[in-house]
C-alpha positions in Angstrom: 139.5 124.7 116.9 140.6 125.7 113.4 141.7 122.2 112.4 138.7 121.2 110.3 138.2 124.8 108.6 141.9 125.0 107.9 141.5 121.9 105.3 139.1 124.0 103.4 141.1 127.1 103.6 144.2 125.4 102.5 142.6 124.3 99.2 141.9 128.0 98.0 145.0 129.8 99.7 148.1 130.0 97.8 151.6 132.0 97.9 152.5 134.8 95.5 156.2 136.0 95.1 157.1 139.3 93.7 160.7 139.5 92.4 162.4 142.6 91.4 165.9 143.7 90.1 167.2 147.2 90.3 169.9 149.0 88.6 172.5 149.0 91.6 171.9 145.1 91.8 175.3 143.5 90.9 175.9 139.8 90.3 172.7 137.7 90.9 171.2 139.8 93.6 167.3 140.8 93.6 164.6 141.9 96.0 161.8 139.6 96.5 158.7 139.6 98.8 156.0 137.0 99.7 152.3 137.5 99.8 149.2 135.4 99.6 146.2 135.3 97.3 142.8 133.6 97.7 141.0 131.8 94.8 137.5 132.8 94.7 135.9 130.6 92.0 136.3 127.9 89.5 137.0 130.5 86.7 140.3 131.3 88.3 139.4 134.6 89.8 141.5 135.5 92.8 141.6 138.4 95.4 144.8 139.5 97.2 146.1 142.7 98.7 146.6 145.7 96.4 149.7 147.0 97.9 151.3 143.7 96.5 150.8 145.0 92.9 152.0 148.6 93.4 155.4 148.2 91.6 153.6 146.3 88.9 151.6 149.0 87.9 154.4 151.7 87.9 156.4 149.2 85.9 154.0 148.5 83.3 153.4 152.3 82.9 156.8 152.4 81.0 157.5 155.9 82.1 161.1 154.8 82.6 161.5 152.9 79.5 164.4 155.1 78.1 166.3 155.0 81.1 165.9 151.2 81.3 167.0 150.9 77.8 170.3 152.8 78.5 170.9 150.5 81.6 170.5 147.3 79.3 172.8 148.6 76.5 175.4 150.2 78.7 175.4 148.9 82.3 174.0 145.4 82.0 176.8 144.0 79.7 179.4 145.2 82.5 177.5 143.4 85.2 177.2 140.2 83.1 180.7 139.8 81.7 182.7 141.8 84.3 180.7 141.7 87.8 181.2 145.1 89.4 181.4 145.8 93.0 178.6 148.1 94.3 180.6 151.3 94.4 182.0 150.6 91.0 178.4 150.2 89.5 176.9 153.0 91.2 179.8 155.2 89.6 178.9 153.7 86.0 175.3 154.3 86.8 175.9 158.0 87.5 178.0 158.5 84.5 175.3 157.3 82.3 172.6 159.3 84.4 170.8 156.1 85.5 169.0 156.3 88.8 170.4 153.5 90.9 167.1 152.8 92.4 165.5 152.2 88.7 163.3 149.1 88.6 164.7 147.2 85.5 163.3 143.6 85.9 160.1 142.6 87.6 158.2 139.2 87.8 155.4 137.6 89.7 155.0 133.9 90.6 151.4 133.1 91.2 151.8 129.6 92.9 153.1 128.2 89.8 155.3 129.1 86.8 152.6 129.0 84.1 149.9 131.4 85.5 149.8 135.1 84.8 147.4 137.5 86.4 145.0 139.3 84.0 141.9 141.4 84.1 143.1 143.1 87.2 140.9 145.7 89.1 141.9 147.5 92.0 140.3 149.4 95.0 143.3 151.3 96.6 141.2 152.6 99.5 140.1 149.0 100.5 143.6 147.8 99.7 142.1 144.9 97.8 142.8 143.7 94.1 141.2 141.0 92.0 142.3 139.4 88.8 142.1 136.2 86.8 144.9 133.5 86.6 145.5 132.6 82.9 145.8 129.6 82.7 144.2 128.6 85.7 145.6 125.1 86.5 145.3 125.1 90.3 143.3 122.1 91.6 141.0 123.8 94.1 138.2 121.6 95.8 136.6 124.3 98.0 136.1 128.0 97.7 135.8 130.8 100.2 132.4 131.6 101.8 132.1 135.2 102.6 130.1 136.2 105.6 127.7 139.2 105.9 128.5 142.3 108.1 125.3 141.6 110.1 126.8 138.2 111.3 129.9 139.6 112.8 130.0 139.0 116.6 132.7 140.4 119.0 135.2 138.0 120.5 134.7 135.5 117.7 137.9 133.6 117.2 139.6 134.4 113.9 142.5 132.9 112.1 144.8 134.6 109.3 146.4 132.4 106.7 149.5 133.2 104.6 152.9 132.5 103.3 155.5 134.5 105.2 159.4 134.0 104.0 162.1 134.4 106.5 162.5 134.0 109.3 159.3 131.5 108.9 160.7 129.8 106.0 164.6 129.6 106.5 165.1 128.3 102.8 163.2 131.0 101.0 165.4 132.7 98.6 165.7 133.7 95.0 168.2 135.0 92.6 168.5 136.3 89.0 170.3 134.8 86.1 172.2 137.7 84.6 173.2 136.0 81.3 169.5 134.6 80.8 167.7 137.6 82.2 165.4 135.4 84.4 164.3 134.7 87.9 164.8 131.7 89.7 164.0 130.2 93.1 166.9 128.9 95.1 167.1 125.2 95.9 164.7 124.4 98.9 162.6 127.6 98.5 159.7 125.7 97.3 157.1 124.6 98.6 156.3 127.7 100.8 154.7 126.5 104.0 151.6 127.9 105.1 151.5 129.9 108.3 148.7 130.8 110.7 148.2 133.4 113.2 145.1 133.3 115.6 143.1 136.0 117.7 139.7 137.4 118.1 137.4 140.0 116.4 137.5 143.0 118.3 135.7 145.6 116.3 135.9 147.9 113.3 137.5 151.3 113.1 137.8 153.8 110.2 141.1 153.9 108.3 143.3 156.9 108.8 142.4 159.6 106.1 139.5 157.7 105.0 136.0 157.1 105.7 136.3 153.3 105.0 135.8 150.8 107.9 138.0 147.9 108.4 137.6 144.9 111.0 140.3 144.5 113.7 141.7 141.1 114.9 144.2 140.4 117.5 145.7 137.7 115.4 148.6 140.0 114.4 149.8 138.9 111.0 153.4 138.7 109.7 154.7 140.0 106.5 153.7 137.5 103.9 150.2 137.2 105.0 148.9 140.1 103.1 146.3 139.0 100.8 145.3 135.7 102.8 141.9 135.2 104.3 141.0 136.0 107.8 138.3 133.4 108.7 136.2 131.9 111.6 136.2 128.2 113.0 133.3 127.5 110.6 135.5 128.5 107.6 133.5 131.6 106.9 135.9 134.3 105.4 135.5 137.6 107.4 138.0 139.7 105.5 141.1 139.7 103.4 144.3 140.4 105.3 145.7 143.9 104.3 147.8 145.2 107.2 148.8 145.2 110.8 148.4 148.3 112.7 150.4 148.9 116.1 148.8 150.8 118.9 150.9 152.5 121.9 149.4 150.8 125.0 150.7 153.9 126.8 152.6 152.4 129.7 155.1 154.1 131.7 158.4 153.6 129.9 160.4 153.5 133.1 158.4 150.6 134.3 158.9 148.5 131.3 162.7 148.7 130.6 162.5 152.0 128.8 160.5 150.5 125.9 157.2 151.4 124.5 154.6 148.6 124.5 152.3 148.0 121.6 149.4 145.9 120.6 149.7 144.7 117.0 146.2 144.1 115.6 145.8 143.1 111.8 142.8 144.4 109.8 141.1 144.1 106.4 138.1 145.5 104.8 134.6 145.0 106.1 133.2 141.8 104.4 130.2 143.8 102.9 132.8 146.1 101.2 134.5 143.2 99.6 131.3 141.4 98.4 130.1 144.8 97.0 133.4 145.1 95.1 133.2 141.7 93.7 129.6 142.3 92.6 130.5 145.5 91.0 133.1 143.8 89.0 130.8 140.7 88.2 133.1 138.3 89.9 131.1 135.3 91.2 131.7 134.2 94.8 130.1 132.2 97.5 128.2 133.7 100.6 126.8 132.7 103.7 123.5 134.0 102.5 123.2 131.0 100.2 121.9 127.7 101.6 124.1 126.1 99.4 127.0 128.3 100.0 129.8 126.0 99.4 128.7 125.2 95.9 126.5 127.9 94.8 127.9 131.3 93.5 125.7 134.5 93.7 
């Protein structure tokens, strides 16, 4: 059903990997998370899930700059020259009044080692972010075409594309070179394979604590697919995947092995909300309203 449309989707869907090193990380350990971004146009503009960039903004604010400086001058030399066990490291951090949860190194990998994301705009309510890759070196043959709210039909088959890490990609791993102070992928981590989940469009609801409507799909995405497109068999993009919501089905626990049963639905902003956000930021994109939707940008 999606075999033809996926050829187009593969052209504009790519992985992003966020790598972070905290003060209580010893040796070469880090925390990393996979995500997905969607290339919008030939100018290198992309769209992704805003929550992927949350740590970026807090890190760039520099509010912990003095504490990071203490870590780099006093703690880091110990980690590099005389690797400490976790308990020893945390004692040193406490002695120098450095929070063990302090983020000291941060890096983003946008499908390649050269590109950086610049000119970022975020809508936290919609949980989407746009930005421009600089330099833009990805060879994109097709670009996404966004459907209009008026064309959404209940029961339409939908597919979500993205790049999860483990357990779907068993060789996905990364590390930190303490001496060079740089992040690296482990052998076999690249390329990251694309993963698909399929379901149907079941309607829309309002987000909790917000008047913002989101579409619901039974495709039930997995971690790493955030920021990827939700698209129909024709290849039209209905939304950008931002989250999964679990609904308690309310079955009698005694009947089903004393475990609650849930329906896992993924959701993303209404296509009209995405289109308005792009227009407000003067980012060109293709839409189903255009007869030449695959090559014309509104």
